[in-house]
N, C-alpha and C positions, 0 to 999 in steps of 0.2 A: 407306102409299105417299105420297111427297111430291107437292106440286102440280106440274102440268106446266109446262115452261119456255115462255116466250113465243117464238113463231116468229121465226126470223132469216132475212132475205133475203140470200143470199150475193152477189147482184148489187148490194147497196147500198153496197159499198165494201170496202176491204181488211180493215178490222177486223171487219165482219160476215162476210166470207168466212172469215176465220181462225177466228172463233167457230163457224161452221157446220162447219168441218173438225174442230174439237175435239169437237163433239157427235157427229159421225159416228164418231169414234174411240171415244167412250164407248158409243155404240149397238152398235158391233161387239164391245165387251167385255161385252155383256149388260146395258147400262144400269144399272150399280151405283148405289146411293144415294150422294149426296155425303157423308153422314156416314160411310159405309163407306169411301169413297175417302180421306176426311180421316184416319181412323184408320190406314189403310195407309201413308200418307206423312208423317204428322205435320204436316198443314197444316189451316187452318181450313176448315170446310165452306162457309161463306159466301164465302171467298176463292176456292175452286175453282168455285163456281157463278157468281160474278161474272166469272171468266175466260172463260166461254162465253156470257156475256150479250150480247155484241156492242156494249156501250156504249162501251168503251175498250179499248185494247190492254193485256193483262195483262203484268206483269213476267216476264222470262225464267225466273227460278226457279219462279214459279207455274206457268208452262206446263210446265216439266220435271216438277214434282210431279204435275200433272194427267195427263201422258202416262204417267208411271210407275204411277200408280194404275189406269190402264186397260191396263197390260201392254205399253205401247209403248216404243220406243227414243227417249229424249230427244235423242240426237245427230242423228237425222234431222229433228227438229222445229226445231232452232236456225236452219238456213238459211231455213225457211219463216217463222219469227217475224221474222227480220231483214228479209226481203223485205216482209212486211206492214208493218213499222215504217217502212221507207223510203217505201213507197207512201203511207202515212198522212201522213207529214211533207210529202210533195210536194203532197198534196191539201189538207190542213187546217193545216199548220204544226206546230210542236212540241207544241202543247197545244190542248185544246178549250176553248171558253168564253172566258174573259178571257185576253188574251195574256200569256204567261208573262214576256215581257221588260218589260212595262209595269206589271203588277200588283204592288203593294207586298207583298213576302213578309214575313209577320210573324214568321217563325222563322228562326234562323240555321243550322239543320242541324248539321253537324259543325264548322262554322267558329266561331271565338270571337266573343263580343260585343265591340264596340269602343265607345269613349266616345260616338260619335254614335248608338249603338243604345240609349242610356239609356232612351228612351221605350218600348222593347220588353223591358226587363229587369225582371222581376217576381219576387217571392217571397224577396227577400234583405234586407229592411229590418232585421230583427233582428241578423243577423250583421254587417251594415254598421255598425250603431251600435257593436257591440263592437270591430270592427276600427278604426274611426275613433278611439275612445278609446284603444286600444292604441298606435297610432302617434303620438298626441299626448303620451302619458305616457312613452314610451320612445324613445330616439334610435336604438336598434336593436331590431327586432322580427322575429318569424318567424311566418308563416302556413303550416301544413302540413295536408295532407288527402290522401285517396286519389286515384288517377287517376280522372278522370271526375266529381269532386265539384264542379267549376266554379270552381277557383281563378283561372284566367286571366281568365274573364269577370267574376268578382267584382272583380278589380283594375281592369280596363279600363273596364267599363261601370258599375261601382258606386262604387269608391273614388276613381278619378281625377276624375269630375265633382264629387264632394263636396269633395275637396281643392281643386279649382279655385275652387269657390264660397267656401271658407274663405280662400284666399289673397286673393281679391278684397276681402274685408272687412278684411284686415290693412293697416296703414299701410306696413310694410316688404315689399318684393317677395320672392318665392321662386320658384325654378326647380323644376319637376316633370319627372322623366325616368323612363321605364320601359324596361327592357332585359332581354335574355336573354344568359347568359354566353358561349356559344359555345366555340370551341377555345382562344382566347387572351384570356381576360377581363381580366387585369391589363394587358396591352399595349393592348387595345382601349379599355377604359373607365377607365384609371387617371386620366386628366385630369379626368373627371367627379367622381371621389371626392376630389379635392384642389382645390377652388375657389381661384382666385387672390384676393389681397386686393382688396376693392372689389366682388367679384362677389356676387350674392345667395345666400342660403342654398339648398342643394340638397336636395331630397327625391328619393331614388332608390328605385324599385320594381324589384326583381330578380325577374322571372318565370322559372319553370322553372329554379330554382337547381340541380336535379339534373344539368343539363348540365355543371356543374363536375366531376362524377364520370364522366359518360358520354362527353363530347366532349373534355374537357381532359385529355390524357395526361401533360402535363408537371407533375410534382409541385411543382416550384418555382413555376411559374406559378400553380398552384391555391392553394398556401399563401399566396402574395403577395396574390392577389385576396381571399381570406378575411380576411387581416389588414387589408387596406385597408378592407373593409366593417366589421370590428369596431372600427376606429379611430373610427367615428362615436360610440362610447360615451364617448369622452373628454370631460370637462367643457369647456365653451367651444367645442366643435366647431361647424362650420358645415355639417354633413352629417347627414341623417337617412336611415335605411335600413330598408326592409321587404323581407324575403326570403320568397318563396313556393316551397315545395318539396313534392314528393310524399312521402307518409307512409312509403312503403317504403324511402326513403333516409334515414330518421331515424337509423339505426345508423351510416351513413356520416358523417353530420354529427357524431355523437358521437365520431368518431375525433379530432376537433380539440377539445381541452379547452375553450378559450375559447368556441367555437361551441356546445358542449354546455351550458355554463353559461348562455349567452344563451337557448337553447331552454327551459331551466327557468325563467328569470326573466321572459322576455317573449315566450312562445310562445302561439299560439292554434290550437287544433284545429278545423278546419272540419267541423262535424257534419252528418249527413244532414238534408235538408229535412223538415219536418213535413208532414202530409197537407194542412193548410191552405195552406202555402207552395207545395206542388206544384200545388194547384188554381190558385193565382194565376199560377204559371209557365205553366200550360196555357191558361187562359182569358184572362189579361191581354193578351198580345200580339195575340190574335185580336180582342178587343174594341177595342184601340187602333187597329187597322187596319180596323175596320168589319165584322168577321166574327163568327160564332157557333160554339159547339162543343156538340155533343150531350151531354146529361148522362150518358148511358150511356158515351160515349167518355171523358169526363173521369173518371168513377169507375173505369173499367177502367185507364186510364193511371196514376192515383194508386196503385191497388192493385199494379200490376206494377212500377212504379219503386221503391216502398218495399221490395219484395222483391228488388231488384237493386242491390247496392252499386255505386257508380260508374256509375249508369245515366243520368245527365243527358245525355250526348252522344247516346245512343240515343233518349231522349225527344225531344230537339230535332230529330233527323233524321226520326223517324217522324212528328212533327207537320208538318214541312215537306212530306214526301211525301203526307201525308193532305190538307194544304191544296191540293196540286196535283190531288187527286182529289175535291175538294169538289163539293157540289151547290148551285150558286148561291152564297149567302153562308154556307152551313152546312158545317162539318167534321163528317163522319158516321162512325159506327162501321164501316159497309161500306167506306168509303174507307180507313179504318185497316187493315182486314184485307186489302184489295186491295194495300196498300203493303207487306205482309209482316209487320205487327205489330211490337212493340217489338224483338224479337230478330232478326227477319228483314229489316227494312227496309234496314239498311246493306248486307247481303249482296245483297239484291235490286237495289239501285241500282248497286252495284259490278259485279255480273254483267251487268246490263243494258248498262253501258258496255263491259265486256270482250267481250260477245257481238257487238259491232259491229266489233271489230278484225280485221284480216287476220292471217294466221299470222305475218308479219314484225312487224306492230305488236304482236301478243300477246307475242312474244319481247322486244321493246323495253320493253313494259309491265312484264314480270317483272324485267328488269335495272334499270329505273328505280325501281320500288317497293322492291326489295330494297336498293338504294343508300340509301333513306331510312330504313332500320331499323338500330338498334344492338342486336345480340342480347345479352340480359341474362346475367349470370353471378351466379347466386344472387338475381336480381331479375327482374321482368318486362321484356320487350323494350321499348325506347323508340324514339322517332322522332328523326331528325336532319335538319336543313335541308341541301339540296343547292344550292350556289351556282351561279350561271349558268356559271361556268368549268368546273364538274364535269359539266354536262349534255353529252351527246353531240350534235354538230351533225347527226346522222343525221335525215333528214326524218321517219322513223317515230317517233323519240323525241319530236320536236316535236309531232306529231299526237296522240300518246298524252297528253303533258303538257297539251295544250290541252283535250282531251275530259275528262280526269279533273278538271281545274280547273273546267271549265264545270259538271260534275256536283257540284261542291263536295266532292269527295273529296280534293282537294289544295288548298292555299292558297299564294299567292305574297305574300311580304312583303319587308322590307329584308334579311332573311337568305337569301333564295332561295326555292326551292320545297320544300314538305314536306307530309307527311300532314296532313289537316285535324284529325285527332285520333288518339290512340293507340288509341281504341276500334275503329278500322278494322283494327288488327292482330288483335284478339281476335274481332271479329264477322264478319270475312270469311274463311270457311274456306279459300278458295283461297290467299289471301295467307299465312294462318297455316301452311298446308301447305308452301308454298315456303320459309318461314323454317325450319321444322323439318327439311326435306330438306337445306338448305344451311347449317345453323347453324354448323358448324365452318369451312366455307369463308367464310362471312360474317365471322366474327371475324378471320380472316387478311386478308380483303379490306379491312376497316375499318383494320387495322394498316397495310396497304399504302397506303391513302389518306392516312393521317396521315404516314407516312414520306415519301411523295411531296410532301406539303405542306411539310414541314420542309426537304426537299431544295431545293425551289424558293425557299423563304424565305431559305435560306443561299446563294443564287446558284449552285445546281447544284454544290455542293461535293462532290467525290468521296468525302470522308470520311463523308458522310451516306448513301451508297449501301448496298444490301444486300450482305452477304458471308456465306460459310459456310452455316450451317443456314437462315438466313432466305432467302438466295438460292435454296437448294435447294428450300425449300418453295414459294417463289414460282414457280420453274420447273415444279414439279409441278402447281400449280394452274393456271398460265397458260403452257403450253409454247410458245405462239406469240403473244407480246404484240401483235405488229404487226396481227394479224387478229382478236383476241379482242374481241367486241362488248361484253363485260361491263366492260372497262376504258375509262377516259376518256383523254384525250390526255396529261395529266401522269403518270398511272400507267403508261401505255404507255412514255413516254419514260424514266421512272425505272427500270423493269425492263430496258429495252433498254440503258440506260447501265450498269446494274449488271452485265449479262452481258458487255458490251464491256470493262469494267474487269477482270472476272475473266479473260477471255481474254488481255488484255494482260499481266496479272500472271503467267499461266501461261507465256506466251512469254518473259517476262523471267526467270522462274525457270529455264526450260530453258537459256537462254543462260548464266546464271551457273553452272549445273551443268556445262555443257560446258567453260567456262573453268576451273573448279576441277579437272576431270578432266585437262585438258591440263597444268595446273600441277603436278599430282602425278606425271605421267609424266616430267617433265624431270629430277628428282633420280635417277630410276632410270637414265636414259641416262648421267648423269654417273658414277654408280657403275659402270656397265658399262665406261665409258672407262677408269676407274682399274684395273679388273680386267684389261682388255686390256693396259694399260701394264705391269702386273705380269708378265703372261705373256710379253710381248716381252722384258722384262728377264731372265727365266729363260732364254729361248732364247739370248739374246746371251751370257749367262754360260757356257752350255754350249759355245757355239762357241769361246769364248776358252779353254776348258779343253782343247779337242781339240788334239793334237800335229800340227803341219803344218810342212813345209819343213826346211831344214838347222838343225841344233842342236836338233832336237826330241827329244833324249834325255831321260833322267830328270831330270838337273839343270836342263836348259833348260826342260823342261815345268814343273818345280816353280817356277822363277823366273817363268815366264809366268803360271802360276796365281796366284802370290802378287801379281804386279802387277795382274792382272785383279780379284783380290779387293779390293785397295786402291781401284782405280777404281770398282768397284761400290759400295763402302762410301761413297766420297765422293759419288757420285751420289745414293745413298739418303739420306745426311745432308742434302744440299742440298734434296731433294724434301720431306723431313720439315719442314725449316725453312720452306719455302714454304707448305706446308699449315698449319703452325702460325700463320703470319702472316695467313692468310686469315680475314676476319670470319665468325663462325658464323652471323650473320643472313642470309648469302647463301643458305643452305639453307632451303627452306620449312619451316614447322612440321610436325613429324611425320615429316620425312625422315630415314631412317637414315643415320648417318655411317659410311662405309667407310674403315677405316684402310689406309694404304699398306702393301703387302706388304713384309715384312722383306727386307733384302738377302740374296741367295742366296750363301752361301759354300761351303766344301767341307771335308770332314774331312781333317785332316793326319795322314797316316800317319807314324810315326816314321822318321827317317832311319836307314836300316840300313847306311849306308855307314860 
């Protein structure tokens, strides 16, 4: 039997009251041991016991696991947790002990390290020496490694400060620039890759080169940008280039022969950190800021990260959350488990923020987060920046963006707002579930976003609008663009304009069809007129043959008939000449030509006189 828990006074505050309520739930379930509860829900026993200790408010996922282990309904406990959190913040502020806003945070969480974070960047000296040698020996070089291996932080907090120190020792100046490709890399950065005469030599660091394949859909723009980068290899050039790309896009890079050759000649694979390097990454930042890390915690982290490829973002985030749960100046193993551990800390933080949102804000959060994801095709999903123009002006969206950014789940930079790291996609089950549910819709939505961007870039040209199957698919996914909250203003205008042009084209086609129908009926009326003329001619001829008045005997009748026959022949001949002189082009194409009825004569009986 485990040792008894320390009593908690429910009147001591909202956190103590919430812990007392959790204990009452466990007591009603028969007071199961924490080890038994941990096995039932897959959570650490220490984490569950700390949830009911009354020292700090546990994370929402930990509360839900505790309630499930006791046979309760987690949905009924979410409002109680939110109420306790609000009351605790009103009484004590957002954190206990040292104020969160003023305390120097030694870890970056999911956010990347920047050049000014150099004093907190540890464990990368070996690979930095190799990378520095590579970029000095080759005018074009490539750094590739798996997602979560720390490429971006290595460039910004490791290589950039070293290169700046190197440039300071040189007599000739040099310009150092770091960029991410985006949707139009050649158009945006072409001037940087072609320095004018008299300008200093340019060193270009291209971070997240995979955006050339995930965000740039224009094949010509993509090829032009790659060729501009590869031009740095030419002798006598005044540009040096280092490209950092995810390892799972190696095959896509090989599609370009010259780029594939560069990978073989001047490529560096970013290998996993050794155990000693990981210890430096865990302990170094804490010591630089005046904190300590328990040895048991360091050993546990090194062991878990070595078994988790691409686990550096998870390591950085769980260390940040453990620091927030520290005891004085010490980062403890208990604080680590209370944060959710290596695999649960990201989800715990995300769910903690999500649990504070209203239903309307939760819907806005789903739309916002899915807009920041590019669903992979034969490759893992990737993130994409959302420019300020893409963001909805809805107040709920603004509140969600602010809260997620404050929790360091989103980052804001020159490209806009984006996920702090792609690890959020794989480590937060809720977001991962949204992506899987809407995967096909997301692909079509990303294509719509790009089409709307091109349409605006071309001055709202009608030739860039959706037609045919594309418009039909857009109408299927977004039947009412004017009210669909998943669309931003430019996408809404694009779909509306596409539908308006389609309706205008339909009305125009209907007018043309009616006009052609009327044109085809005119020749029919002309043919009918000619037939009526023929009938009248026959009737007149018959009247002329009929004997009437004096001298209507046989010889007179014969003379009259012969005279009528000659007159009819003359009229018919004149009519044929008129018709022969009429231009054939007056009849519309496909109109049947009706010949003039032949003149009606009569059979001459032999004169028996």
